[in-house]
C-alpha positions as CSV (number, residue, x, y, z in Angstrom):
1,X,0.0,0.0,0.0
2,X,2.9,2.3,0.8
3,X,4.5,1.6,-2.6
4,X,1.2,2.4,-4.3
5,X,0.9,5.8,-2.5
6,X,4.5,6.6,-3.3
7,X,3.9,5.7,-7.0
8,X,0.8,7.9,-7.1
9,X,2.8,10.8,-5.5
10,X,5.5,10.4,-8.1
11,X,3.0,10.4,-10.9
12,X,1.5,13.6,-9.5
13,X,4.9,15.2,-9.4
14,X,5.6,14.1,-12.9
15,X,2.3,15.7,-14.1
16,X,3.2,18.9,-12.3
17,X,6.7,18.9,-13.8
18,X,5.3,18.3,-17.3
19,X,2.9,21.3,-16.9
20,X,5.7,23.4,-15.6
21,X,8.0,22.4,-18.5
22,X,5.2,23.4,-20.9
23,X,5.0,26.8,-19.1
24,X,8.8,27.2,-19.1
25,X,9.0,26.6,-22.8
26,X,6.1,29.1,-23.5
27,X,7.9,31.7,-21.3
28,X,11.1,31.1,-23.3
29,X,9.3,31.7,-26.5
30,X,7.8,35.0,-25.2
31,X,11.2,36.2,-24.0
32,X,12.9,35.4,-27.2
33,X,10.2,37.1,-29.2
34,X,10.5,40.4,-27.3
35,X,14.3,40.1,-27.3
36,X,14.3,40.1,-31.1
37,X,12.6,43.4,-31.1
38,X,15.1,45.2,-28.9
39,X,18.1,47.1,-30.2
40,X,21.6,46.2,-29.0
41,X,21.8,49.3,-26.7
42,X,18.5,48.7,-25.0
43,X,19.1,48.1,-21.2
44,X,16.3,45.6,-21.1
45,X,18.1,43.3,-23.5
46,X,20.7,42.0,-21.1
47,X,18.2,41.6,-18.3
48,X,15.8,39.6,-20.5
49,X,18.7,37.5,-21.8
50,X,19.6,36.6,-18.3
51,X,16.0,35.7,-17.5
52,X,15.8,33.6,-20.7
53,X,18.9,31.7,-19.6
54,X,17.4,30.9,-16.2
55,X,14.1,29.7,-17.7
56,X,16.0,27.6,-20.2
57,X,18.0,26.0,-17.4
58,X,14.7,25.1,-15.6
59,X,13.3,23.6,-18.8
60,X,16.4,21.4,-19.2
61,X,16.2,20.2,-15.6
62,X,12.5,19.4,-16.0
63,X,13.0,17.6,-19.3
64,X,15.8,15.5,-17.8
65,X,13.8,14.6,-14.7
66,X,10.8,13.6,-16.8
67,X,13.1,11.5,-18.9
68,X,14.5,9.6,-15.9
69,X,13.1,6.2,-14.9
70,X,13.1,7.4,-11.4
71,X,11.7,10.9,-11.0
72,X,14.3,12.7,-8.9
73,X,12.4,15.9,-8.1
74,X,10.4,16.6,-5.0
75,X,7.5,19.0,-4.4
76,X,9.8,21.6,-2.9
77,X,12.0,21.4,-6.0
78,X,9.1,22.0,-8.3
79,X,8.0,25.0,-6.2
80,X,11.4,26.5,-6.5
81,X,11.6,25.9,-10.2
82,X,8.1,27.3,-10.6
83,X,9.2,30.5,-8.9
84,X,11.8,31.0,-11.6
85,X,9.4,30.3,-14.5
86,X,6.7,32.5,-13.0
87,X,9.0,35.2,-11.8
88,X,7.2,38.5,-11.5
89,X,10.3,40.4,-12.5
90,X,10.6,38.4,-15.7
91,X,6.9,38.9,-16.5
92,X,7.4,42.7,-15.9
93,X,10.4,42.7,-18.2
94,X,8.4,41.0,-20.9
95,X,5.5,43.4,-20.6
96,X,7.8,46.4,-20.7
97,X,9.7,45.1,-23.7
98,X,6.4,44.3,-25.5
99,X,5.2,47.8,-24.8
100,X,8.4,49.2,-26.2
101,X,8.1,47.1,-29.3
102,X,4.6,48.3,-30.0
103,X,5.7,51.9,-29.5
104,X,8.7,51.3,-31.7
105,X,6.5,49.9,-34.4
106,X,4.2,52.9,-34.2
107,X,7.1,55.3,-34.4
108,X,8.6,53.4,-37.3
109,X,5.2,53.6,-39.1
110,X,5.1,57.4,-38.4
111,X,8.6,57.8,-39.8
112,X,7.6,55.9,-43.0
113,X,4.5,57.9,-43.5
114,X,6.0,61.4,-42.9
115,X,9.1,60.5,-45.0
116,X,6.8,59.7,-47.9
117,X,5.0,63.0,-47.5
118,X,8.3,64.9,-47.4
119,X,9.5,63.1,-50.5
120,X,6.4,63.9,-52.5
121,X,6.5,67.5,-51.5
122,X,10.2,67.8,-52.3
123,X,9.8,66.2,-55.7
124,X,7.0,68.4,-56.6
125,X,8.7,71.6,-55.5
126,X,12.0,70.6,-56.9
127,X,10.4,70.2,-60.4
128,X,8.5,73.4,-60.2
129,X,11.4,75.5,-58.8
130,X,14.4,74.1,-60.7
131,X,12.8,72.9,-63.9
132,X,9.7,75.1,-64.4
133,X,11.4,78.0,-62.6
134,X,8.1,79.3,-61.2
135,X,9.8,81.9,-59.1
136,X,12.3,83.3,-61.7
137,X,9.9,86.1,-62.9
138,X,10.0,87.6,-59.4
139,X,13.8,87.4,-58.8
140,X,16.0,90.5,-58.8
141,X,19.8,90.9,-58.3
142,X,22.1,93.7,-57.5
143,X,24.6,92.7,-60.1
144,X,25.5,90.0,-62.6
145,X,27.9,88.6,-60.0
146,X,25.0,88.5,-57.5
147,X,22.9,86.5,-59.9
148,X,25.8,84.2,-60.7
149,X,26.3,83.4,-57.0
150,X,22.5,82.7,-56.7
151,X,22.5,80.4,-59.7
152,X,25.5,78.5,-58.5
153,X,23.9,77.9,-55.1
154,X,20.7,76.7,-56.7
155,X,22.6,74.2,-58.8
156,X,24.4,73.0,-55.7
157,X,21.1,72.6,-53.8
158,X,19.5,70.7,-56.8
159,X,22.4,68.3,-56.9
160,X,22.2,67.7,-53.1
161,X,18.5,67.2,-53.3
162,X,18.8,64.6,-56.1
163,X,21.6,62.8,-54.2
164,X,19.6,62.6,-51.0
165,X,16.4,61.4,-52.7
166,X,18.4,58.7,-54.4
167,X,19.2,57.2,-51.0
168,X,15.6,56.1,-50.6
169,X,15.8,56.4,-46.8
170,X,14.0,58.5,-44.3
171,X,17.2,60.4,-43.5
172,X,17.8,61.1,-47.2
173,X,14.2,62.4,-47.7
174,X,14.6,64.7,-44.6
175,X,17.9,66.0,-45.9
176,X,16.3,66.6,-49.3
177,X,13.7,68.7,-47.6
178,X,16.4,70.7,-45.9
179,X,18.0,71.3,-49.3
180,X,14.8,72.7,-50.7
181,X,14.4,74.9,-47.6
182,X,17.8,76.3,-48.3
183,X,16.8,77.0,-51.9
184,X,13.5,78.7,-50.8
185,X,15.3,80.9,-48.4
186,X,17.9,81.9,-51.0
187,X,15.1,82.6,-53.5
188,X,13.1,84.7,-51.0
189,X,16.2,86.8,-50.3
190,X,16.1,87.7,-54.0
191,X,12.4,88.5,-54.4
192,X,10.7,85.1,-54.8
193,X,8.4,86.0,-51.9
194,X,6.6,88.3,-54.3
195,X,5.1,85.3,-55.9
196,X,1.6,84.3,-54.6
197,X,2.8,80.7,-54.7
198,X,5.8,81.2,-52.5
199,X,4.3,81.2,-49.0
200,X,1.8,78.3,-49.6
201,X,4.7,76.2,-51.0
202,X,7.0,77.3,-48.2
203,X,4.5,76.4,-45.5
204,X,3.7,73.0,-47.1
205,X,7.5,72.1,-47.3
206,X,8.3,73.3,-43.8
207,X,5.2,71.5,-42.3
208,X,6.0,68.1,-43.9
209,X,9.7,68.3,-43.3
210,X,9.3,69.2,-39.6
211,X,6.7,66.6,-39.1
212,X,9.2,64.0,-40.4
213,X,11.9,65.5,-38.2
214,X,9.7,65.1,-35.1
215,X,8.9,61.5,-36.0
216,X,12.5,60.6,-36.6
217,X,13.6,62.1,-33.3
218,X,10.8,60.3,-31.5
219,X,12.0,57.0,-33.1
220,X,15.6,57.7,-32.0
221,X,16.8,58.2,-35.6
222,X,19.5,60.7,-36.4
223,X,18.7,64.1,-37.9
224,X,22.2,65.5,-37.4
225,X,23.0,66.3,-41.0
226,X,19.6,68.1,-41.5
227,X,20.0,70.1,-38.3
228,X,23.5,71.2,-39.2
229,X,22.6,72.3,-42.7
230,X,19.4,74.0,-41.6
231,X,21.3,76.1,-39.1
232,X,23.7,77.1,-41.8
233,X,20.8,78.0,-44.2
234,X,19.1,80.1,-41.6
235,X,22.3,82.0,-40.7
236,X,23.1,82.7,-44.4
237,X,19.5,84.0,-44.9
238,X,19.7,86.3,-41.8
239,X,23.1,87.5,-42.9
240,X,21.7,88.4,-46.2
241,X,19.0,90.5,-44.4
242,X,21.8,92.6,-42.9
243,X,21.9,91.1,-39.4
244,X,25.1,90.9,-37.5
245,X,26.5,87.7,-36.1
246,X,25.5,88.8,-32.6
247,X,21.9,89.6,-33.7
248,X,21.7,86.3,-35.5
249,X,22.9,84.5,-32.3
250,X,20.3,86.3,-30.2
251,X,17.5,85.4,-32.6
252,X,18.5,81.8,-32.8
253,X,18.9,81.6,-29.0
254,X,15.3,82.8,-28.6
255,X,13.9,80.4,-31.1
256,X,12.8,76.8,-30.3
257,X,13.1,76.0,-34.0
258,X,15.7,77.8,-36.2
259,X,13.0,78.4,-38.8
260,X,11.2,80.6,-36.3
261,X,14.0,83.1,-36.6
262,X,13.4,83.7,-40.3
263,X,9.6,84.2,-40.1
264,X,9.7,87.9,-39.6
265,X,11.9,88.3,-42.7
266,X,9.9,86.2,-45.2
267,X,8.4,88.3,-48.0
268,X,4.7,88.1,-46.8
269,X,5.7,89.0,-43.3
270,X,7.8,92.0,-44.5
271,X,4.9,93.2,-46.7
272,X,2.5,93.0,-43.8
273,X,4.9,95.0,-41.6
274,X,5.5,97.5,-44.3
275,X,1.8,98.0,-44.8
276,X,1.3,98.7,-41.1
277,X,4.2,101.2,-41.1
278,X,2.7,103.0,-44.1
279,X,-0.7,103.1,-42.5
280,X,0.8,104.5,-39.4
281,X,2.6,107.2,-41.4
282,X,-0.6,108.0,-43.3
283,X,-2.5,108.2,-40.1
284,X,-0.1,110.9,-38.8
285,X,-0.2,112.8,-42.1
286,X,-4.0,113.1,-42.4
287,X,-5.1,113.4,-38.8
288,X,-5.9,109.8,-37.9
289,X,-8.0,109.0,-40.9
290,X,-7.1,106.2,-43.3
291,X,-7.0,107.0,-47.0
292,X,-7.8,104.7,-49.9
293,X,-7.0,105.8,-53.5
294,X,-8.5,107.0,-55.8
295,X,-10.6,108.9,-53.3
296,X,-9.0,112.0,-51.8
297,X,-7.5,111.8,-48.3
298,X,-9.6,113.6,-45.8
299,X,-8.1,114.7,-42.5
300,X,-8.4,117.3,-39.8
301,X,-7.6,120.6,-41.3
302,X,-7.3,119.3,-44.9
303,X,-8.6,121.4,-47.8
304,X,-11.1,119.5,-49.9
305,X,-12.5,120.9,-53.1
306,X,-16.1,120.4,-54.0
307,X,-17.1,118.0,-56.7
308,X,-18.0,120.9,-58.9
309,X,-14.6,122.5,-58.5
310,X,-12.9,119.2,-59.2
311,X,-14.8,118.9,-62.5
312,X,-13.8,122.5,-63.4
313,X,-17.3,123.4,-64.8
314,X,-17.7,127.0,-66.1
315,X,-21.4,127.4,-65.2
316,X,-21.8,130.8,-66.8
317,X,-20.6,129.4,-70.2
318,X,-22.8,126.4,-69.9
319,X,-25.8,128.4,-69.0
320,X,-25.2,130.8,-71.9
321,X,-25.0,127.8,-74.4
322,X,-28.2,126.4,-72.9
323,X,-30.0,129.7,-73.2
324,X,-28.8,130.1,-76.8
325,X,-30.3,126.7,-77.5
326,X,-33.6,127.7,-76.0
327,X,-33.2,125.9,-72.6
328,X,-33.8,128.3,-69.8
329,X,-31.7,128.1,-66.6
330,X,-32.1,129.3,-63.1
331,X,-29.7,131.2,-60.9
332,X,-30.9,129.4,-57.8
333,X,-31.3,125.8,-56.8
334,X,-34.8,126.5,-55.8
335,X,-36.0,127.4,-59.4
336,X,-37.1,124.5,-61.5
337,X,-37.2,125.1,-65.3
338,X,-40.0,123.6,-67.4
339,X,-37.7,121.1,-68.9
340,X,-36.6,119.7,-65.5
341,X,-33.0,120.6,-65.9
342,X,-31.5,122.6,-63.0
343,X,-28.0,124.0,-63.0
344,X,-26.8,124.7,-59.5
345,X,-24.1,127.2,-59.1
346,X,-21.1,126.2,-56.9
347,X,-21.3,126.9,-53.2
348,X,-19.7,130.2,-52.4
349,X,-17.5,128.4,-49.9
350,X,-16.1,126.0,-52.3
351,X,-12.6,125.1,-51.5
352,X,-13.1,125.5,-47.7
353,X,-11.8,122.4,-45.9
354,X,-14.0,120.1,-43.8
355,X,-11.9,120.9,-40.8
356,X,-12.7,124.6,-40.8
């Protein structure tokens, strides 16, 4: 009877060991799966690799015990081995690594999508700007040498953009966007901002390029080349606007994004500022009243001619001609001739200003 009970106990331990072996192997699969998603510099990788080794050792021990004719493990042994397989620390590591893997996949998808957007925008703008030369009618130069310098830089930008697009990588697409930003800034400095297409194209390029930049940084991908060239482009643009190195440094130091430093100097922004300045000047000149041509400006103390005086009508001569033609006229506004035509003499105060 004792032998029967011992045999039954051994069979129960074997069953528990078989179940634990199955769980250990499943845990090993999970650990290896998440390990394959981690980069070499991820701190979780070494910790998970250590946990995987311990679980593998447990699985080997259980397999050997189950393969033995006399099962060598006791209940306490299975409890200890089970603690390793079901370790809370290992489960936490697997969960954390799985979350990181999901996040990394999402970030990679964002980089892929934004990179494609940047690439399409660059290719469209590159064709319109370099091949169709849509901004050329608005360009102006101080000298032939100035134009030659501009053209040379455009050619260099075009070569750089082509080379970066040929890489067919997110980094290459981002760099190509930076090359087009440089060309746009250079063109704006020579008058391209007068084109109604300039700001919409600029905004689209900057929006897509910076979205990709953000996605790449979030995914831990390098944007070093883009960042370096963008800073150089912005400095060159601001230098062309007459800013000193100190002023440029101050503007860049106060800008979260280097492109924020160029916003006040883009053509549309300059035009808006110029308009406001002109309106302020006009306000002072005409006594705080805005003027819109072709109507005359009217301000406090201004002399405004009557409409009759502006037309320069010689009423006496007109009246004489009408009378000669048999059309009677009246000397006052209150007289109404039979034919319904009234000629009103100009006000005696014609020429007196509204202000006085």
